[in-house]
C-alpha positions, 0 to 999 in steps of 0.5 A, spaced: 032 679 256 025 677 257 021 677 264 021 669 265 029 669 265 029 675 270 024 672 274 028 666 274 035 669 276 031 673 281 028 667 285 035 664 284 039 669 287 033 670 293 034 663 294 041 663 295 041 669 299 036 666 304 040 660 304 047 664 306 043 668 311 040 661 314 047 658 314 050 664 317 045 664 323 046 657 325 053 657 325 053 663 330 047 662 333 050 660 340 055 666 340 049 670 339 045 667 345 051 667 349 052 675 348 045 676 350 045 672 356 052 675 358 049 682 357 042 681 361 046 677 366 050 684 368 043 687 369 039 686 375 033 683 374 029 687 380 034 691 383 036 686 388 043 685 386 044 693 387 041 693 394 045 687 397 051 691 398 047 697 401 044 693 406 050 689 408 054 696 409 048 698 413 048 692 417 056 693 418 055 701 420 049 699 425 054 694 428 059 699 429 054 704 432 052 698 437 059 697 439 060 705 440 055 706 444 056 700 449 058 703 455 064 699 456 067 702 450 063 709 450 066 711 457 073 708 455 073 712 449 070 719 452 074 718 459 079 724 461 083 724 467 079 728 473 073 729 468 067 731 473 061 726 472 056 732 469 061 733 464 062 725 462 055 725 462 054 730 457 059 728 453 056 721 453 049 723 451 052 727 446 056 722 443 050 717 443 045 722 440 051 724 435 052 716 433 045 715 432 043 721 428 049 719 423 046 712 422 039 714 422 038 713 415 040 705 415 033 704 417 032 704 410 036 697 409 034 693 415 028 690 418 023 694 422 024 690 428 031 690 427 031 698 427 026 698 433 031 694 437 036 699 435 032 705 437 030 702 444 037 700 445 039 707 444 034 710 448 036 705 454 043 707 453 041 714 454 037 713 460 042 708 463 047 714 463 042 719 465 040 715 471 047 713 473 049 720 473 043 722 477 044 718 483 051 720 484 053 726 488 055 733 485 063 732 487 063 725 484 068 724 478 067 721 471 070 714 474 064 714 479 059 714 473 063 709 469 063 704 475 056 705 476 053 704 469 058 698 468 056 695 475 049 696 472 051 692 466 054 687 470 047 685 473 043 684 467 043 677 465 043 678 458 047 683 455 043 687 450 048 690 446 050 682 445 043 681 443 042 686 438 049 684 435 046 677 434 039 680 431 043 684 426 047 677 424 041 673 423 038 679 419 045 678 415 044 671 414 037 672 412 040 676 406 043 669 403 
């Protein structure tokens, strides 16, 4: 065998191999592109896709928090027959603080303005319960405290609990 025939056969086999691989690539090119498109679609581009469920859950939990500290729901849940005003006040204040502490980490997932409103709502609720109890006589009952706070709430033109819920709903709508 001479060198010329070896080079000719090698060149022919190389050209045939390149043509075979090229034809094969063009036949499955669309499948390869589809595969890479699907695998990259499953990965979030900047982490926002993974953050969305956490943000939605945070908004849900804050809605529950607001509903639980709303005096109309709070006193209904905590009231026991014949409870003294000081006992109901202590239960209510403890419940509000506990609920807040349970949800404090949700501030990571909501806007700073929304979290400030929620914190202020908590502080105002604590003050409202404390002020209502302060003006009642020692022998007053929990029903007297409930009535006093709920009458105060009825005198407020815009319910702060409803306004805060509306703010959270607006925040949720901005996510989409």
